[in-house]
C-alpha positions in Angstrom: 53.3 98.5 91.5 54.3 98.8 95.3 57.9 99.9 95.7 60.4 96.9 96.2 61.4 96.5 99.7 65.0 96.0 98.7 64.9 99.9 97.4 62.5 101.3 100.0 64.7 100.0 102.9 68.1 100.2 101.3 70.7 101.4 104.0 71.3 105.2 103.8 74.2 105.0 105.9 77.1 102.6 106.6 75.6 101.9 110.0 72.4 100.7 108.7 74.3 97.9 106.5 74.1 94.7 108.2 76.9 92.1 108.3 80.6 92.3 107.1 81.4 94.7 109.7 85.1 94.5 109.4 84.8 95.3 105.6 82.7 98.2 106.5 85.2 99.5 108.8 88.1 99.4 106.2 85.8 101.2 103.4 84.7 104.0 106.0 88.5 104.4 107.0 89.1 104.6 103.0 86.3 107.2 102.5 87.7 109.3 105.6 91.2 109.4 104.1 89.7 110.9 100.8 87.7 113.4 102.8 90.9 114.6 104.4 92.7 114.7 101.0 94.4 111.6 100.9 93.9 109.3 97.9 93.4 105.8 98.2 93.5 103.1 95.7 90.3 102.0 94.0 88.2 99.4 96.0 87.2 96.1 94.4 84.4 94.7 96.7 84.0 90.9 96.3 81.6 88.6 97.1 78.3 86.6 96.2 75.4 88.6 94.8 72.7 90.0 97.3 74.8 90.8 100.2 75.3 94.3 100.0 78.2 95.2 98.0 76.4 97.8 95.9 74.0 98.8 98.6 77.0 99.5 101.0 78.9 101.9 98.1 75.6 103.7 97.7 75.1 104.2 101.4 78.7 105.4 101.8 78.2 108.1 99.1 75.0 109.1 101.0 76.9 109.4 104.3 79.8 111.3 102.8 77.5 113.5 101.0 79.1 112.5 97.7 77.8 112.8 94.4 77.5 109.3 93.0 78.2 107.9 89.0 76.9 104.5 88.8 77.3 102.4 85.9 77.2 98.6 84.9 80.5 97.4 83.3 78.5 96.2 80.2 78.3 100.1 79.5 82.1 100.0 78.8 81.3 98.0 75.5 80.2 101.9 74.3 83.1 104.2 73.5 81.0 107.2 74.4 80.3 105.6 77.9 83.7 104.9 78.4 85.0 108.4 77.5 82.2 109.7 80.1 83.6 107.7 82.7 87.0 108.4 82.4 86.2 111.9 82.4 84.1 112.0 85.7 86.7 109.7 87.3 89.7 111.9 86.2 88.1 115.3 87.2 89.2 117.1 90.1 85.7 117.3 91.6 82.1 118.3 91.1 80.6 121.4 90.2 80.3 122.6 94.0 83.8 121.3 94.7 82.8 118.0 96.2 84.0 114.5 95.7 82.2 112.0 93.3 82.0 108.4 93.9 82.2 106.5 90.7 80.7 102.9 91.2 81.2 100.3 88.5 79.0 97.2 89.1 79.5 93.6 88.3 82.8 93.7 86.6 83.3 90.1 86.4 80.0 89.4 84.6 79.6 92.0 82.5 83.0 92.7 81.3 84.9 90.7 78.5 88.4 90.6 78.2 88.6 93.4 75.8 87.0 95.9 77.8 89.3 95.4 80.7 91.7 98.0 79.5 89.0 100.5 79.3 88.2 100.1 83.1 91.9 99.9 83.8 92.3 103.2 82.4 89.4 104.7 84.6 90.9 103.1 87.6 94.7 104.6 86.8 93.7 108.0 85.9 91.0 108.4 88.7 91.2 111.4 90.8 88.1 110.6 92.5 87.2 107.8 94.5 86.3 104.5 92.4 84.6 101.6 93.9 84.3 98.3 91.5 81.9 95.2 92.8 82.4 91.6 91.3 80.9 88.5 92.3 84.3 86.7 91.8 87.3 89.0 91.8 89.6 85.8 91.1 88.1 85.6 87.6 91.3 85.2 85.3 90.0 88.4 83.1 90.4 90.8 86.2 93.9 89.9 86.9 94.9 93.5 85.4 92.3 95.1 87.7 93.4 93.3 90.6 96.5 94.8 90.9 95.3 98.3 90.4 92.7 98.0 93.3 92.3 97.1 97.1 90.4 93.9 97.4 88.0 93.8 100.1 85.9 90.5 100.5 82.3 90.3 101.5 81.0 87.1 103.1 77.4 85.6 103.0 75.3 87.2 105.7 74.5 85.0 108.9 71.2 84.2 109.9 71.3 86.6 112.9 72.0 89.7 110.6 69.3 88.7 107.9 66.9 88.1 110.8 67.4 91.4 112.4 67.1 93.1 109.0 63.7 91.3 108.0 62.3 91.8 111.6 63.0 95.8 111.4 61.2 95.8 107.9 58.2 93.5 109.3 57.7 96.2 112.1 57.7 99.2 109.7 55.5 97.2 107.3 53.1 95.9 109.9 53.6 92.4 108.9 55.3 89.3 109.8 57.9 87.3 108.0 58.3 83.4 108.2 61.4 81.7 109.6 61.5 79.9 106.4 62.7 83.0 104.5 65.6 83.3 106.8 66.7 79.5 106.3 66.3 79.5 102.6 68.0 82.8 101.5 71.3 81.6 101.9 72.9 84.6 103.3 71.3 86.8 100.3 69.8 89.8 102.2 68.1 91.0 98.8 66.8 87.4 97.9 65.4 87.4 101.5 63.3 90.8 101.2 62.2 89.8 97.9 61.0 86.5 99.3 59.2 88.5 102.5 57.6 91.0 100.2 56.3 88.3 97.9 54.8 86.4 101.2 56.9 83.3 101.0 59.6 81.6 99.1 57.7 81.6 95.6 60.0 84.2 94.1 63.2 82.4 95.3 61.8 79.2 93.7 60.8 81.0 90.5 64.5 82.3 90.1 65.9 78.8 90.4 63.6 77.7 87.8 64.9 80.1 85.6 68.5 78.9 86.4 67.5 75.4 85.7 66.0 77.0 82.5 69.3 78.4 81.3 71.1 75.3 82.0 68.7 73.6 79.6 69.2 76.3 76.9 72.9 76.5 77.3 73.8 73.0 78.2 70.8 70.8 77.2 69.6 69.4 74.1 67.5 71.3 71.4 64.5 69.5 72.7 65.3 70.5 76.2 65.9 74.1 75.1 62.4 74.6 73.5 60.6 73.4 76.6 62.8 75.3 79.3 60.8 78.4 79.4 57.4 76.5 80.0 58.7 75.5 83.6 60.3 78.4 84.6 57.3 80.4 86.0 58.4 83.6 83.6 56.8 84.6 80.6 58.6 84.4 77.3 59.9 87.7 76.9 61.4 87.8 80.2 62.8 84.2 79.6 64.7 85.6 76.4 65.9 88.8 78.4 67.7 86.1 80.6 68.9 84.1 77.7 70.3 87.4 76.0 72.1 88.6 79.2 73.8 85.4 79.7 75.2 84.4 76.3 78.4 86.2 76.7 78.7 84.5 80.0 78.0 81.1 79.0 79.7 81.2 75.3 83.4 82.0 74.9 84.0 81.5 71.4 83.2 84.6 69.1 81.3 82.4 66.4 79.0 80.9 69.0 78.2 84.2 70.6 77.7 85.9 67.0 75.6 83.1 65.8 73.4 83.3 69.2 72.7 86.8 68.7 71.8 86.4 65.1 69.0 83.8 65.9 67.8 86.1 69.0 67.6 89.1 66.3 65.5 86.9 63.9 63.2 85.9 66.7 62.7 89.7 67.5 61.4 90.1 63.9 58.5 87.9 65.2 58.3 89.6 68.5 57.3 92.6 66.6 54.9 91.2 64.3 53.1 89.5 67.3 52.7 93.0 69.0 51.6 94.5 65.7 49.1 91.9 64.7 48.2 90.6 68.1 48.7 87.5 66.7 50.0 85.0 69.5 50.2 82.0 67.2 53.4 83.3 65.8 55.0 83.1 69.4 56.0 79.2 68.4 58.3 80.8 66.1 59.5 83.5 68.3 60.6 80.6 71.0 62.2 78.3 68.2 64.4 80.9 66.9 65.4 82.2 70.4 65.8 79.3 72.5 66.5 76.6 69.9 68.5 79.0 67.7 70.6 79.9 70.8 71.1 76.2 72.0 72.4 75.1 68.6 74.8 77.9 68.2 77.5 76.5 70.1 80.1 74.2 68.3 80.8 72.1 71.2 79.3 72.0 74.8 80.8 74.2 77.5 81.0 71.9 80.7 82.1 74.8 83.0 79.9 76.6 85.9 78.2 79.5 84.8 76.7 82.0 87.5 73.7 83.2 85.4 72.9 86.9 85.8 69.7 88.7 86.2 68.9 90.7 82.9 70.5 93.9 83.3 68.2 96.0 81.0 65.3 95.4 83.6 67.7 96.3 86.6 68.8 99.7 84.9 65.1 100.3 84.1 64.3 99.7 87.8 67.1 102.1 88.9 66.2 104.7 86.7 62.4 104.9 87.8 62.7 107.8 90.1 64.8 109.8 87.7 62.1 109.1 85.1 59.4 110.0 87.4 61.2 113.4 88.0 61.4 114.2 84.6 57.7 113.3 84.0 56.6 115.7 87.0 58.9 118.5 85.4 57.2 118.1 82.0 53.8 117.9 83.3 54.6 121.4 85.3 56.3 122.8 82.0 53.0 121.8 80.0 50.9 123.7 82.3 53.1 126.9 82.1 53.4 126.9 78.3 49.8 125.8 77.5 50.9 122.9 75.5 50.9 119.2 75.8 53.5 117.1 77.9 54.9 115.7 74.8 55.5 119.0 73.5 57.1 120.1 76.8 59.3 117.3 76.6 60.7 118.1 73.2 61.6 121.8 74.2 63.2 120.5 77.3 66.6 121.9 76.6 65.2 125.3 76.1 63.4 125.8 79.3 65.3 123.7 81.8 67.4 126.4 82.6 64.6 128.5 83.9 63.7 126.1 86.6 62.9 128.8 89.2 60.0 130.3 86.9 58.4 126.9 86.6 59.0 126.0 90.5 61.1 123.0 89.9 64.1 122.0 92.0 67.7 121.5 90.1 67.2 117.7 91.1 64.2 117.5 88.4 66.1 119.4 85.8 69.5 118.4 86.1 70.6 121.9 85.3 71.4 124.7 87.5 68.9 127.7 87.4 70.3 130.7 85.4 71.6 133.6 87.3 71.1 137.5 86.3 73.8 138.7 83.9 75.6 141.8 85.4 76.4 144.4 82.9 79.6 146.1 83.0 79.4 149.6 83.9 
């Protein structure tokens, strides 16, 4: 699969970020203060998805030469991750004395009220620069965080900025883009790049179909829920991932959420059977349990508007693709030196990683600094 243009042409510095120039200037000044030793309040970047909040934070870290620790707010549901994040934010610096940017993505969609205190602790104890992103910073559950952060609002990108970015990418790729991509993206740069790479607006239309499918599952009748995936244009496994991601966003009562996930767990049993037996006739049971079960889990219908989110698991897998490729390369080199399979090399990774120089690896590949000779006392 070719590299996504959203990753390939992501900004590497703040000068390469299109739009929201005022917000960018504030962020740059904040970063320079940190570099001069003047600690600033954590930043809360607020605005619709796809307009460059996360890309801006990553570009800032690269421009400033900061190490970056990036996590999704949903990871804070695990106590071990909370402890790791608190430690990283509260530490006085990196191994080489530099600053570390702690980036917590999508705090409004991924957090429940119960996780807000954990993130507030990260923010309060931070001795390193911290940036949070949110699609709606005015969500009531973020009230405590808003008081601890400096809010910076990002706006949807204008057509001129989107057109400039697409023209730049098109020139590098030796292709052209249709003006309709600019008109239909609604200021969503990420969506525009995906549409252009797909050769039109088909990807955007597919996403809109998925959103409609989510409405049918969460707000429609049982019959509509069972038919929701058919018109979405995505396969059942991906559609169920969408449902799984958005159960906590749609349902508010604990009993409703528990019932919905219980139905999903039952559907996964049939998913495993389908995989083992290659019997796709069982898929009708998987569909009924997952979609029909989730739809019937709510005690009463929720009339609120819900901004349905792309499955976080798939996003995190995409973001870690480069790290996994580096690790695979390291195992391959080790297997050649140790005369064993890559699988055996992977299992023994902890033992040989410190001897990176012998295997010809970089520290980036292993994540472990090469061992230095031990000086004996005379």
